C-alpha positions, 0 to 999 in steps of 0.5 A, a space after each residue: 369440243 367447242 361451241 360454234 360462234 352462233 351457240 356462244 354469241 347468238 348473232 354477229 353483233 354480240 360476237 363482235 362485242 365479245 371479241 372486242 372485249 377479249 382483245 382489250 383483255 389481251 392488250 393489257 397496255 392499250 396499244 391497239 395491237 397484241 404481241 405473240 407473248 400476250 397471245 400465247 399467254 392468253 391462249 394457254 390460260 384459256 385452254 387450261 380453264 377449258 380443260 378443267 371443265 371438260 368431262 373426263 369420260 368424253 368419248 369419240 363416236 367413231 372410236 367406241 370399239 370395246 366400250 360395251 353396250 351400256 356406255 355406247 347407248 348412254 353416249 347416244 342418249 346424251 347426243 340425242 338429248 342435247 344437240 349442243 353437247 360434245 356427244 352430239 357434235 361427235 356423232 354429227 362429225 362421224 355421220 358427216 364424215 361417212 356421208 362425204 366419203 360416200 359422196 363420190 361425185 362431190 355434189 353433196 348428195 349420195 346416190 343409191 349405188 353408193 348408199 350401201 357403203 354409206 350404211 356400212 360405214 355408219 354402222 361400224 361404230 355400233 357394231 364395234 360396240 357389240 350393239 348392232 348385228 353385222 350385215 350377214 346376221 341381219 339379212 338371210 339373203 342378198 335379195 332381202 338386203 337389197 329390199 331393205 336398203 331400197 326401203 331405207 333409201 326411199 324413206 329418205 328420198 321422198 321425192 324419188 330423185 335417186 339421191 339423198 342429201 346429208 340433211 335427209 340422212 342425218 334426220 333418218 339416222 337420228 330417228 333410227 338411233 332413237 328407236 335403237 336406244 329405246 329398244 336397248 332400254 326395253 331389253 328388246 335389243 341385239 347383243 353378240 351373245 344372243 346370235 343363234 346359228 342352227 347346226 347339226 348336233 351329233 355324238 360321240 365326241 369327235 373334233 376335226 383338227 385341233 380341239 374346240 370348245 363348242 357349246 349349245 346355249 351354254 351346254 357343251 356339245 358332246 360330239 362334233 366335227 367342225 370344218 372351216 377352222 372352228 369359226 362361229 356358224 361352222 357346221 357341226 355334223 354327225 349322227 342325228 340325235 335329239 338336241 339336249 336343249 330343244 329336244 329337236 332331232 338333228 339340230 341345235 341352236 349353237 351360240 358359240 363356236 370357239 377355238 
């Protein structure tokens, strides 16, 4: 939430000049030293001024659960548009943190065997905000996931060294986020409301266990047996009748399976 010294001063000479001026401001009596009372008084005044200029809606990238897609994407846009912004620094801090946690050797590099953990940790924030699919929703099979992750890793590991640096990961991630923001703005987006799970449609009304609210793209399913506690994606079984939405016999795209 504060600029680096290079952002504030540019070079070491300007920083020293500014710090000398700051010291003289605190040392009101020109004694060549400052006491605790002077330091605390200056610091409180300085912090008070900074608080007045802070944006009230500043968010932490790592804690954006529940903010909604529009606010999350706006946050990412602000980060991408200005590397000196609070949003970019928060995004940078999040990505650096997850990278360090995946660098199990402490060598400043992440190998392929730790890459999945890195991607999962980095993706947690957009998933919490509802703008990115889970791994299960993204890949139909384990082999499909492995192939996709290998391709992503190789894009970063141009020299095929078997390891990537934070700089490579950061560059790839910023490009990836830019594409996702563009997709969101053009409506070619993922949202939790458009996840479609194929299930078997049935009649008449029968529910396993407690009653459930089951809908086929917003329309109530007239009959269903739902095993597995009514979780999203649970199989609906029964007689093979035509789906009222698509007209297909035996299957319908269920978007919500709720208790």
